N, CA, C and O atoms as a CHARMM CRD file, in Angstrom:
* protein
*
  348
    1    1 MET  N    275.18900  53.72000 -24.03200 PROA 1      0.00000
    2    1 MET  CA   275.27500  54.59700 -22.87100 PROA 1      0.00000
    3    1 MET  C    275.18100  53.73100 -21.60800 PROA 1      0.00000
    4    1 MET  O    274.41700  52.76700 -21.56800 PROA 1      0.00000
    5    2 THR  N    275.94100  54.07300 -20.60600 PROA 2      0.00000
    6    2 THR  CA   275.93400  53.32500 -19.35200 PROA 2      0.00000
    7    2 THR  C    274.72000  53.69000 -18.52000 PROA 2      0.00000
    8    2 THR  O    273.98100  54.61700 -18.85200 PROA 2      0.00000
    9    3 GLU  N    274.52100  52.95300 -17.43600 PROA 3      0.00000
   10    3 GLU  CA   273.39400  53.20900 -16.55200 PROA 3      0.00000
   11    3 GLU  C    273.47200  54.62500 -15.99300 PROA 3      0.00000
   12    3 GLU  O    274.54400  55.09900 -15.61700 PROA 3      0.00000
   13    4 LEU  N    272.33400  55.28500 -15.94400 PROA 4      0.00000
   14    4 LEU  CA   272.29300  56.67000 -15.48900 PROA 4      0.00000
   15    4 LEU  C    272.18100  56.75100 -13.97300 PROA 4      0.00000
   16    4 LEU  O    271.53200  55.92000 -13.33800 PROA 4      0.00000
   17    5 SER  N    272.81900  57.75700 -13.40700 PROA 5      0.00000
   18    5 SER  CA   272.60900  58.07800 -11.99200 PROA 5      0.00000
   19    5 SER  C    271.32800  58.89900 -11.90200 PROA 5      0.00000
   20    5 SER  O    270.89000  59.48000 -12.89500 PROA 5      0.00000
   21    6 CYS  N    270.73400  58.94600 -10.72800 PROA 6      0.00000
   22    6 CYS  CA   269.51400  59.74400 -10.55200 PROA 6      0.00000
   23    6 CYS  C    269.73600  61.22200 -10.88900 PROA 6      0.00000
   24    6 CYS  O    268.91900  61.79700 -11.60900 PROA 6      0.00000
   25    7 PRO  N    270.80400  61.86000 -10.40100 PROA 7      0.00000
   26    7 PRO  CA   270.98800  63.27800 -10.75300 PROA 7      0.00000
   27    7 PRO  C    271.10800  63.50500 -12.26300 PROA 7      0.00000
   28    7 PRO  O    270.57500  64.48300 -12.78800 PROA 7      0.00000
   29    8 LEU  N    271.80300  62.60800 -12.95700 PROA 8      0.00000
   30    8 LEU  CA   271.93100  62.76300 -14.40500 PROA 8      0.00000
   31    8 LEU  C    270.58200  62.53900 -15.08000 PROA 8      0.00000
   32    8 LEU  O    270.20600  63.28400 -15.98400 PROA 8      0.00000
   33    9 ALA  N    269.85900  61.51900 -14.64300 PROA 9      0.00000
   34    9 ALA  CA   268.54100  61.24500 -15.22500 PROA 9      0.00000
   35    9 ALA  C    267.62100  62.43500 -15.02500 PROA 9      0.00000
   36    9 ALA  O    266.91800  62.83800 -15.95200 PROA 9      0.00000
   37   10 ARG  N    267.61600  62.99800 -13.83400 PROA 10     0.00000
   38   10 ARG  CA   266.73500  64.14100 -13.54200 PROA 10     0.00000
   39   10 ARG  C    267.10900  65.35500 -14.38700 PROA 10     0.00000
   40   10 ARG  O    266.24200  66.14100 -14.76700 PROA 10     0.00000
   41   11 SER  N    268.38500  65.50500 -14.67700 PROA 11     0.00000
   42   11 SER  CA   268.80700  66.64400 -15.50000 PROA 11     0.00000
   43   11 SER  C    268.38200  66.48600 -16.96200 PROA 11     0.00000
   44   11 SER  O    268.37400  67.45500 -17.72200 PROA 11     0.00000
   45   12 MET  N    268.02800  65.25100 -17.34900 PROA 12     0.00000
   46   12 MET  CA   267.64500  64.97500 -18.73200 PROA 12     0.00000
   47   12 MET  C    266.13300  64.99400 -18.95600 PROA 12     0.00000
   48   12 MET  O    265.68000  65.01600 -20.10100 PROA 12     0.00000
   49   13 VAL  N    265.35800  64.98600 -17.88800 PROA 13     0.00000
   50   13 VAL  CA   263.91100  64.81900 -18.00600 PROA 13     0.00000
   51   13 VAL  C    263.26500  65.93000 -18.83500 PROA 13     0.00000
   52   13 VAL  O    262.42000  65.64100 -19.68300 PROA 13     0.00000
   53   14 SER  N    263.63100  67.16200 -18.61500 PROA 14     0.00000
   54   14 SER  CA   263.01400  68.27100 -19.34700 PROA 14     0.00000
   55   14 SER  C    263.26100  68.13500 -20.85000 PROA 14     0.00000
   56   14 SER  O    262.34100  68.29400 -21.65300 PROA 14     0.00000
   57   15 ASP  N    264.49700  67.84300 -21.22300 PROA 15     0.00000
   58   15 ASP  CA   264.80400  67.66000 -22.64700 PROA 15     0.00000
   59   15 ASP  C    264.05700  66.46000 -23.21600 PROA 15     0.00000
   60   15 ASP  O    263.63200  66.48500 -24.37200 PROA 15     0.00000
   61   16 TYR  N    263.89400  65.41000 -22.41300 PROA 16     0.00000
   62   16 TYR  CA   263.15300  64.22900 -22.85200 PROA 16     0.00000
   63   16 TYR  C    261.70000  64.59300 -23.13300 PROA 16     0.00000
   64   16 TYR  O    261.15200  64.23200 -24.17400 PROA 16     0.00000
   65   17 ILE  N    261.08400  65.30600 -22.20300 PROA 17     0.00000
   66   17 ILE  CA   259.68800  65.70800 -22.37600 PROA 17     0.00000
   67   17 ILE  C    259.53100  66.58000 -23.61700 PROA 17     0.00000
   68   17 ILE  O    258.52400  66.48700 -24.32000 PROA 17     0.00000
   69   18 ASP  N    260.51400  67.41900 -23.88400 PROA 18     0.00000
   70   18 ASP  CA   260.46500  68.30900 -25.05000 PROA 18     0.00000
   71   18 ASP  C    260.86100  67.60700 -26.34700 PROA 18     0.00000
   72   18 ASP  O    260.81700  68.21200 -27.41800 PROA 18     0.00000
   73   19 GLY  N    261.25100  66.32500 -26.25400 PROA 19     0.00000
   74   19 GLY  CA   261.65900  65.57600 -27.44200 PROA 19     0.00000
   75   19 GLY  C    263.00600  65.99500 -27.98100 PROA 19     0.00000
   76   19 GLY  O    263.27200  65.84300 -29.17400 PROA 19     0.00000
   77   20 GLU  N    263.86600  66.52300 -27.11600 PROA 20     0.00000
   78   20 GLU  CA   265.15500  67.06000 -27.55000 PROA 20     0.00000
   79   20 GLU  C    266.34600  66.16200 -27.22100 PROA 20     0.00000
   80   20 GLU  O    267.48900  66.54300 -27.47400 PROA 20     0.00000
   81   21 LEU  N    266.09600  64.97100 -26.66000 PROA 21     0.00000
   82   21 LEU  CA   267.20500  64.06800 -26.35300 PROA 21     0.00000
   83   21 LEU  C    267.51600  63.19800 -27.56600 PROA 21     0.00000
   84   21 LEU  O    266.60200  62.75600 -28.26300 PROA 21     0.00000
   85   22 PRO  N    268.78500  62.95200 -27.81900 PROA 22     0.00000
   86   22 PRO  CA   269.14300  61.98800 -28.85800 PROA 22     0.00000
   87   22 PRO  C    268.54900  60.61600 -28.50300 PROA 22     0.00000
   88   22 PRO  O    268.36700  60.31700 -27.32300 PROA 22     0.00000
   89   23 PRO  N    268.24800  59.78800 -29.49400 PROA 23     0.00000
   90   23 PRO  CA   267.58900  58.50300 -29.23900 PROA 23     0.00000
   91   23 PRO  C    268.29200  57.62100 -28.20600 PROA 23     0.00000
   92   23 PRO  O    267.61900  56.98700 -27.39300 PROA 23     0.00000
   93   24 ASP  N    269.62100  57.56200 -28.21700 PROA 24     0.00000
   94   24 ASP  CA   270.31800  56.70500 -27.25500 PROA 24     0.00000
   95   24 ASP  C    270.15300  57.21500 -25.82300 PROA 24     0.00000
   96   24 ASP  O    270.01400  56.42200 -24.89200 PROA 24     0.00000
   97   25 GLN  N    270.16600  58.53400 -25.64800 PROA 25     0.00000
   98   25 GLN  CA   269.96400  59.10000 -24.32400 PROA 25     0.00000
   99   25 GLN  C    268.50900  58.93400 -23.87100 PROA 25     0.00000
  100   25 GLN  O    268.24400  58.69400 -22.69300 PROA 25     0.00000
  101   26 ALA  N    267.57700  59.06200 -24.80900 PROA 26     0.00000
  102   26 ALA  CA   266.16100  58.87600 -24.47300 PROA 26     0.00000
  103   26 ALA  C    265.93000  57.44100 -24.00600 PROA 26     0.00000
  104   26 ALA  O    265.21900  57.21700 -23.02600 PROA 26     0.00000
  105   27 ARG  N    266.52200  56.46800 -24.69800 PROA 27     0.00000
  106   27 ARG  CA   266.38200  55.06500 -24.28400 PROA 27     0.00000
  107   27 ARG  C    266.98800  54.83200 -22.91600 PROA 27     0.00000
  108   27 ARG  O    266.41100  54.12300 -22.09200 PROA 27     0.00000
  109   28 ALA  N    268.15400  55.42600 -22.66500 PROA 28     0.00000
  110   28 ALA  CA   268.80600  55.26600 -21.36100 PROA 28     0.00000
  111   28 ALA  C    267.92900  55.84900 -20.25400 PROA 28     0.00000
  112   28 ALA  O    267.81000  55.25700 -19.18100 PROA 28     0.00000
  113   29 LEU  N    267.32300  56.99300 -20.50500 PROA 29     0.00000
  114   29 LEU  CA   266.44600  57.60100 -19.51000 PROA 29     0.00000
  115   29 LEU  C    265.20600  56.74300 -19.29100 PROA 29     0.00000
  116   29 LEU  O    264.78300  56.54700 -18.15200 PROA 29     0.00000
  117   30 GLU  N    264.62000  56.23000 -20.36600 PROA 30     0.00000
  118   30 GLU  CA   263.45000  55.35800 -20.24100 PROA 30     0.00000
  119   30 GLU  C    263.78100  54.11800 -19.40700 PROA 30     0.00000
  120   30 GLU  O    262.99000  53.70200 -18.56100 PROA 30     0.00000
  121   31 GLU  N    264.94600  53.53800 -19.65100 PROA 31     0.00000
  122   31 GLU  CA   265.37000  52.37100 -18.86900 PROA 31     0.00000
  123   31 GLU  C    265.53900  52.73700 -17.40200 PROA 31     0.00000
  124   31 GLU  O    265.15700  51.97100 -16.51800 PROA 31     0.00000
  125   32 HSD  N    266.10700  53.90100 -17.14500 PROA 32     0.00000
  126   32 HSD  CA   266.28700  54.35500 -15.77000 PROA 32     0.00000
  127   32 HSD  C    264.92300  54.51800 -15.09500 PROA 32     0.00000
  128   32 HSD  O    264.72800  54.07900 -13.96200 PROA 32     0.00000
  129   33 LEU  N    263.98800  55.14900 -15.79500 PROA 33     0.00000
  130   33 LEU  CA   262.66500  55.37900 -15.22400 PROA 33     0.00000
  131   33 LEU  C    261.91800  54.07300 -14.96400 PROA 33     0.00000
  132   33 LEU  O    261.07300  54.01500 -14.07100 PROA 33     0.00000
  133   34 GLU  N    262.21800  53.02500 -15.73200 PROA 34     0.00000
  134   34 GLU  CA   261.57400  51.72400 -15.53300 PROA 34     0.00000
  135   34 GLU  C    262.09300  51.00200 -14.29000 PROA 34     0.00000
  136   34 GLU  O    261.38400  50.17800 -13.71200 PROA 34     0.00000
  137   35 THR  N    263.31700  51.30600 -13.87900 PROA 35     0.00000
  138   35 THR  CA   263.92500  50.55200 -12.78100 PROA 35     0.00000
  139   35 THR  C    264.15400  51.35900 -11.51000 PROA 35     0.00000
  140   35 THR  O    264.33900  50.77500 -10.44300 PROA 35     0.00000
  141   36 CYS  N    264.14500  52.66800 -11.59500 PROA 36     0.00000
  142   36 CYS  CA   264.45400  53.51400 -10.44300 PROA 36     0.00000
  143   36 CYS  C    263.22900  53.67900  -9.54200 PROA 36     0.00000
  144   36 CYS  O    262.13600  53.95600 -10.03600 PROA 36     0.00000
  145   37 PRO  N    263.39300  53.51700  -8.25000 PROA 37     0.00000
  146   37 PRO  CA   262.25400  53.72400  -7.35300 PROA 37     0.00000
  147   37 PRO  C    262.01000  55.20500  -7.01900 PROA 37     0.00000
  148   37 PRO  O    260.98300  55.53700  -6.42800 PROA 37     0.00000
  149   38 TYR  N    262.92700  56.08300  -7.38300 PROA 38     0.00000
  150   38 TYR  CA   262.84500  57.47900  -6.96000 PROA 38     0.00000
  151   38 TYR  C    262.45200  58.45700  -8.07300 PROA 38     0.00000
  152   38 TYR  O    261.69500  59.39200  -7.81500 PROA 38     0.00000
  153   39 CYS  N    262.93200  58.27200  -9.27000 PROA 39     0.00000
  154   39 CYS  CA   262.75000  59.26500 -10.33100 PROA 39     0.00000
  155   39 CYS  C    261.37300  59.27000 -11.00700 PROA 39     0.00000
  156   39 CYS  O    260.93000  60.34100 -11.42400 PROA 39     0.00000
  157   40 PRO  N    260.67800  58.14600 -11.13900 PROA 40     0.00000
  158   40 PRO  CA   259.37600  58.19200 -11.82600 PROA 40     0.00000
  159   40 PRO  C    258.36400  59.16400 -11.22800 PROA 40     0.00000
  160   40 PRO  O    257.63400  59.79400 -11.99400 PROA 40     0.00000
  161   41 PRO  N    258.27300  59.32500  -9.90000 PROA 41     0.00000
  162   41 PRO  CA   257.31900  60.31200  -9.39600 PROA 41     0.00000
  163   41 PRO  C    257.64600  61.74200  -9.85800 PROA 41     0.00000
  164   41 PRO  O    256.73800  62.52600 -10.13600 PROA 41     0.00000
  165   42 LEU  N    258.92200  62.07500  -9.93900 PROA 42     0.00000
  166   42 LEU  CA   259.31300  63.39700 -10.43800 PROA 42     0.00000
  167   42 LEU  C    258.87700  63.55100 -11.88500 PROA 42     0.00000
  168   42 LEU  O    258.29000  64.56600 -12.26000 PROA 42     0.00000
  169   43 TYR  N    259.16500  62.54400 -12.69400 PROA 43     0.00000
  170   43 TYR  CA   258.79200  62.58300 -14.10300 PROA 43     0.00000
  171   43 TYR  C    257.27700  62.73000 -14.24500 PROA 43     0.00000
  172   43 TYR  O    256.80400  63.57000 -15.01000 PROA 43     0.00000
  173   44 ALA  N    256.52100  61.92100 -13.51400 PROA 44     0.00000
  174   44 ALA  CA   255.06200  61.97200 -13.59100 PROA 44     0.00000
  175   44 ALA  C    254.53800  63.34500 -13.16900 PROA 44     0.00000
  176   44 ALA  O    253.60000  63.86900 -13.77100 PROA 44     0.00000
  177   45 SER  N    255.13900  63.91600 -12.14700 PROA 45     0.00000
  178   45 SER  CA   254.72400  65.23100 -11.67000 PROA 45     0.00000
  179   45 SER  C    254.96700  66.29700 -12.73600 PROA 45     0.00000
  180   45 SER  O    254.12100  67.16700 -12.94800 PROA 45     0.00000
  181   46 LEU  N    256.10400  66.23400 -13.40000 PROA 46     0.00000
  182   46 LEU  CA   256.39400  67.21500 -14.45000 PROA 46     0.00000
  183   46 LEU  C    255.44000  67.06800 -15.62400 PROA 46     0.00000
  184   46 LEU  O    254.96600  68.06600 -16.16700 PROA 46     0.00000
  185   47 VAL  N    255.15400  65.83200 -16.02000 PROA 47     0.00000
  186   47 VAL  CA   254.22600  65.59900 -17.12700 PROA 47     0.00000
  187   47 VAL  C    252.83700  66.12200 -16.76200 PROA 47     0.00000
  188   47 VAL  O    252.17600  66.75200 -17.58700 PROA 47     0.00000
  189   48 GLU  N    252.39800  65.86500 -15.54200 PROA 48     0.00000
  190   48 GLU  CA   251.08500  66.33000 -15.08900 PROA 48     0.00000
  191   48 GLU  C    251.02600  67.86100 -15.04300 PROA 48     0.00000
  192   48 GLU  O    250.03500  68.45900 -15.46300 PROA 48     0.00000
  193   49 THR  N    252.08000  68.48600 -14.53800 PROA 49     0.00000
  194   49 THR  CA   252.12600  69.94800 -14.46200 PROA 49     0.00000
  195   49 THR  C    252.07500  70.55900 -15.85700 PROA 49     0.00000
  196   49 THR  O    251.36300  71.53900 -16.08000 PROA 49     0.00000
  197   50 LEU  N    252.81900  69.99300 -16.78900 PROA 50     0.00000
  198   50 LEU  CA   252.80000  70.51100 -18.15700 PROA 50     0.00000
  199   50 LEU  C    251.42200  70.35900 -18.78000 PROA 50     0.00000
  200   50 LEU  O    250.96200  71.25500 -19.48700 PROA 50     0.00000
  201   51 ALA  N    250.76000  69.23900 -18.52900 PROA 51     0.00000
  202   51 ALA  CA   249.41300  69.03200 -19.06500 PROA 51     0.00000
  203   51 ALA  C    248.45200  70.06500 -18.50000 PROA 51     0.00000
  204   51 ALA  O    247.61300  70.59800 -19.22600 PROA 51     0.00000
  205   52 GLU  N    248.57000  70.34800 -17.21400 PROA 52     0.00000
  206   52 GLU  CA   247.70000  71.34400 -16.59900 PROA 52     0.00000
  207   52 GLU  C    247.97300  72.73900 -17.16100 PROA 52     0.00000
  208   52 GLU  O    247.04100  73.51200 -17.38400 PROA 52     0.00000
  209   53 LEU  N    249.22900  73.05900 -17.38700 PROA 53     0.00000
  210   53 LEU  CA   249.55400  74.36600 -17.96000 PROA 53     0.00000
  211   53 LEU  C    249.02400  74.49300 -19.38300 PROA 53     0.00000
  212   53 LEU  O    248.53800  75.55300 -19.77700 PROA 53     0.00000
  213   54 LYS  N    249.11700  73.41500 -20.14900 PROA 54     0.00000
  214   54 LYS  CA   248.60100  73.45300 -21.52200 PROA 54     0.00000
  215   54 LYS  C    247.08300  73.58000 -21.53100 PROA 54     0.00000
  216   54 LYS  O    246.50700  74.11100 -22.48100 PROA 54     0.00000
  217   55 ALA  N    246.44000  73.09600 -20.48300 PROA 55     0.00000
  218   55 ALA  CA   244.98400  73.19000 -20.39100 PROA 55     0.00000
  219   55 ALA  C    244.52700  74.61700 -20.10100 PROA 55     0.00000
  220   55 ALA  O    243.35200  74.94000 -20.27000 PROA 55     0.00000
  221   56 LEU  N    245.44200  75.46100 -19.66900 PROA 56     0.00000
  222   56 LEU  CA   245.10300  76.85800 -19.38700 PROA 56     0.00000
  223   56 LEU  C    245.11500  77.67100 -20.68400 PROA 56     0.00000
  224   56 LEU  O    245.84300  78.65500 -20.81300 PROA 56     0.00000
  225   57 ASP  N    244.29500  77.23500 -21.63600 PROA 57     0.00000
  226   57 ASP  CA   244.29700  77.93100 -22.91600 PROA 57     0.00000
  227   57 ASP  C    243.41800  79.16800 -22.90600 PROA 57     0.00000
  228   57 ASP  O    243.36700  79.90300 -23.89200 PROA 57     0.00000
  229   58 ASP  N    242.72800  79.40200 -21.79900 PROA 58     0.00000
  230   58 ASP  CA   241.92000  80.61200 -21.66400 PROA 58     0.00000
  231   58 ASP  C    242.82600  81.73200 -21.17800 PROA 58     0.00000
  232   58 ASP  O    243.06100  81.87300 -19.97800 PROA 58     0.00000
  233   59 VAL  N    243.33200  82.52500 -22.10800 PROA 59     0.00000
  234   59 VAL  CA   244.29600  83.56800 -21.77700 PROA 59     0.00000
  235   59 VAL  C    243.70700  84.58800 -20.81100 PROA 59     0.00000
  236   59 VAL  O    244.41600  85.11200 -19.95200 PROA 59     0.00000
  237   60 SER  N    242.42800  84.87000 -20.94700 PROA 60     0.00000
  238   60 SER  CA   241.83500  85.85800 -20.04500 PROA 60     0.00000
  239   60 SER  C    241.87700  85.35300 -18.60900 PROA 60     0.00000
  240   60 SER  O    242.07400  86.14700 -17.68900 PROA 60     0.00000
  241   61 GLY  N    241.69400  84.04800 -18.39300 PROA 61     0.00000
  242   61 GLY  CA   241.78600  83.49100 -17.04500 PROA 61     0.00000
  243   61 GLY  C    243.18800  83.61600 -16.48800 PROA 61     0.00000
  244   61 GLY  O    243.36400  83.92500 -15.31000 PROA 61     0.00000
  245   62 VAL  N    244.17800  83.38100 -17.31400 PROA 62     0.00000
  246   62 VAL  CA   245.56900  83.51700 -16.88400 PROA 62     0.00000
  247   62 VAL  C    245.87100  84.98000 -16.59200 PROA 62     0.00000
  248   62 VAL  O    246.52400  85.29700 -15.59800 PROA 62     0.00000
  249   63 ASP  N    245.39700  85.87100 -17.45500 PROA 63     0.00000
  250   63 ASP  CA   245.61400  87.29900 -17.23900 PROA 63     0.00000
  251   63 ASP  C    244.99600  87.75000 -15.91800 PROA 63     0.00000
  252   63 ASP  O    245.59200  88.53500 -15.18000 PROA 63     0.00000
  253   64 GLN  N    243.80200  87.24900 -15.62700 PROA 64     0.00000
  254   64 GLN  CA   243.15800  87.60700 -14.36700 PROA 64     0.00000
  255   64 GLN  C    243.97400  87.10600 -13.18400 PROA 64     0.00000
  256   64 GLN  O    244.13600  87.82100 -12.19500 PROA 64     0.00000
  257   65 LEU  N    244.48600  85.89500 -13.27700 PROA 65     0.00000
  258   65 LEU  CA   245.30100  85.34800 -12.19900 PROA 65     0.00000
  259   65 LEU  C    246.55400  86.18800 -11.99000 PROA 65     0.00000
  260   65 LEU  O    246.91000  86.49800 -10.85300 PROA 65     0.00000
  261   66 VAL  N    247.21800  86.55500 -13.06700 PROA 66     0.00000
  262   66 VAL  CA   248.42900  87.37100 -12.97200 PROA 66     0.00000
  263   66 VAL  C    248.10300  88.71200 -12.33000 PROA 66     0.00000
  264   66 VAL  O    248.84900  89.17900 -11.46900 PROA 66     0.00000
  265   67 ARG  N    247.00300  89.33500 -12.73200 PROA 67     0.00000
  266   67 ARG  CA   246.61300  90.62800 -12.14100 PROA 67     0.00000
  267   67 ARG  C    246.34600  90.48300 -10.64200 PROA 67     0.00000
  268   67 ARG  O    246.74200  91.34500  -9.85800 PROA 67     0.00000
  269   68 ARG  N    245.67500  89.39600 -10.23800 PROA 68     0.00000
  270   68 ARG  CA   245.38500  89.18600  -8.82000 PROA 68     0.00000
  271   68 ARG  C    246.66800  88.99100  -8.01800 PROA 68     0.00000
  272   68 ARG  O    246.80500  89.52700  -6.91800 PROA 68     0.00000
  273   69 VAL  N    247.60300  88.22400  -8.56700 PROA 69     0.00000
  274   69 VAL  CA   248.86600  88.00300  -7.86400 PROA 69     0.00000
  275   69 VAL  C    249.63800  89.31000  -7.73300 PROA 69     0.00000
  276   69 VAL  O    250.16800  89.61300  -6.66400 PROA 69     0.00000
  277   70 LEU  N    249.70400  90.07900  -8.80500 PROA 70     0.00000
  278   70 LEU  CA   250.42000  91.35200  -8.75500 PROA 70     0.00000
  279   70 LEU  C    249.76300  92.31900  -7.78400 PROA 70     0.00000
  280   70 LEU  O    250.44700  93.04900  -7.06700 PROA 70     0.00000
  281   71 ALA  N    248.43700  92.32200  -7.76100 PROA 71     0.00000
  282   71 ALA  CA   247.72900  93.19600  -6.82200 PROA 71     0.00000
  283   71 ALA  C    248.01800  92.78200  -5.38800 PROA 71     0.00000
  284   71 ALA  O    248.20200  93.63300  -4.51700 PROA 71     0.00000
  285   72 ALA  N    248.05900  91.48400  -5.14200 PROA 72     0.00000
  286   72 ALA  CA   248.35400  91.00000  -3.79000 PROA 72     0.00000
  287   72 ALA  C    249.77000  91.37500  -3.38000 PROA 72     0.00000
  288   72 ALA  O    250.02300  91.64600  -2.20600 PROA 72     0.00000
  289   73 LEU  N    250.68400  91.39400  -4.32000 PROA 73     0.00000
  290   73 LEU  CA   252.06700  91.76100  -4.00200 PROA 73     0.00000
  291   73 LEU  C    252.18400  93.24300  -3.66800 PROA 73     0.00000
  292   73 LEU  O    253.07800  93.64500  -2.92400 PROA 73     0.00000
  293   74 ASP  N    251.28500  94.05300  -4.21500 PROA 74     0.00000
  294   74 ASP  CA   251.31600  95.49100  -3.94900 PROA 74     0.00000
  295   74 ASP  C    250.68300  95.86200  -2.61800 PROA 74     0.00000
  296   74 ASP  O    250.90700  96.96000  -2.10800 PROA 74     0.00000
  297   75 GLU  N    249.88900  94.95000  -2.04700 PROA 75     0.00000
  298   75 GLU  CA   249.21800  95.24300  -0.78200 PROA 75     0.00000
  299   75 GLU  C    250.22600  95.23500   0.36400 PROA 75     0.00000
  300   75 GLU  O    251.12600  94.39600   0.39200 PROA 75     0.00000
  301   76 PRO  N    250.08200  96.16500   1.30900 PROA 76     0.00000
  302   76 PRO  CA   250.98600  96.14900   2.46700 PROA 76     0.00000
  303   76 PRO  C    250.69400  94.90700   3.31100 PROA 76     0.00000
  304   76 PRO  O    249.54700  94.46600   3.38100 PROA 76     0.00000
  305   77 PRO  N    251.71000  94.34400   3.94500 PROA 77     0.00000
  306   77 PRO  CA   251.50000  93.14400   4.75700 PROA 77     0.00000
  307   77 PRO  C    250.61700  93.44600   5.96400 PROA 77     0.00000
  308   77 PRO  O    250.70300  94.52000   6.55900 PROA 77     0.00000
  309   78 GLY  N    249.77300  92.48700   6.31300 PROA 78     0.00000
  310   78 GLY  CA   248.92200  92.62100   7.48700 PROA 78     0.00000
  311   78 GLY  C    249.71400  92.30400   8.74100 PROA 78     0.00000
  312   78 GLY  O    250.86100  91.86600   8.64800 PROA 78     0.00000
  313   79 PRO  N    249.13300  92.51300   9.90600 PROA 79     0.00000
  314   79 PRO  CA   249.85000  92.28600  11.17100 PROA 79     0.00000
  315   79 PRO  C    250.25100  90.82800  11.39000 PROA 79     0.00000
  316   79 PRO  O    251.21500  90.55200  12.10400 PROA 79     0.00000
  317   80 ASP  N    249.52400  89.90300  10.78500 PROA 80     0.00000
  318   80 ASP  CA   249.83600  88.48400  10.96000 PROA 80     0.00000
  319   80 ASP  C    250.64800  87.90900   9.81300 PROA 80     0.00000
  320   80 ASP  O    250.91000  86.70600   9.79300 PROA 80     0.00000
  321   81 ASP  N    251.04800  88.72800   8.86700 PROA 81     0.00000
  322   81 ASP  CA   251.79900  88.25800   7.70600 PROA 81     0.00000
  323   81 ASP  C    253.19800  87.83200   8.13400 PROA 81     0.00000
  324   81 ASP  O    253.94100  88.64200   8.68700 PROA 81     0.00000
  325   82 PRO  N    253.58200  86.55000   7.88400 PROA 82     0.00000
  326   82 PRO  CA   254.89600  86.08300   8.31200 PROA 82     0.00000
  327   82 PRO  C    256.05000  86.77000   7.58900 PROA 82     0.00000
  328   82 PRO  O    257.19200  86.73700   8.04700 PROA 82     0.00000
  329   83 LEU  N    255.73800  87.39400   6.45300 PROA 83     0.00000
  330   83 LEU  CA   256.79700  88.07200   5.70300 PROA 83     0.00000
  331   83 LEU  C    256.87500  89.55800   6.03700 PROA 83     0.00000
  332   83 LEU  O    257.64700  90.29800   5.42700 PROA 83     0.00000
  333   84 ARG  N    256.08500  89.98500   6.99300 PROA 84     0.00000
  334   84 ARG  CA   256.07300  91.38800   7.38500 PROA 84     0.00000
  335   84 ARG  C    257.44000  91.80100   7.92200 PROA 84     0.00000
  336   84 ARG  O    258.05800  91.09400   8.71900 PROA 84     0.00000
  337   85 ARG  N    257.87900  92.94000   7.47200 PROA 85     0.00000
  338   85 ARG  CA   259.18400  93.43300   7.93800 PROA 85     0.00000
  339   85 ARG  C    259.09500  93.81700   9.39300 PROA 85     0.00000
  340   85 ARG  O    258.12100  94.41800   9.84400 PROA 85     0.00000
  341   86 ARG  N    260.10800  93.46400  10.09600 PROA 86     0.00000
  342   86 ARG  CA   260.14900  93.82500  11.51400 PROA 86     0.00000
  343   86 ARG  C    260.86100  95.16900  11.65700 PROA 86     0.00000
  344   86 ARG  O    261.91300  95.40500  11.06300 PROA 86     0.00000
  345   87 ALA  N    260.27000  96.02300  12.44600 PROA 87     0.00000
  346   87 ALA  CA   260.83400  97.37400  12.62400 PROA 87     0.00000
  347   87 ALA  C    261.86300  97.37400  13.72200 PROA 87     0.00000
  348   87 ALA  O    262.44800  98.41600  14.02000 PROA 87     0.00000
């Protein structure tokens, strides 16, 4: 496989993390990540985010968060809310 462009490498990161890339593509992405000054922070951020999501194994905590977000969405906007509809 030839050298990857950043957009192509970024499009492959999710499949790489999931272990779904063929070995030659995985090696090409690894080589890109070793030499690219731009893509490794994106990769690291995705890996960190996935680790944090996996750490949320307390379903009741997630359920509470979802309920709070939904309740906040049901509340009418306050006078200082930037998303308040203008009449």
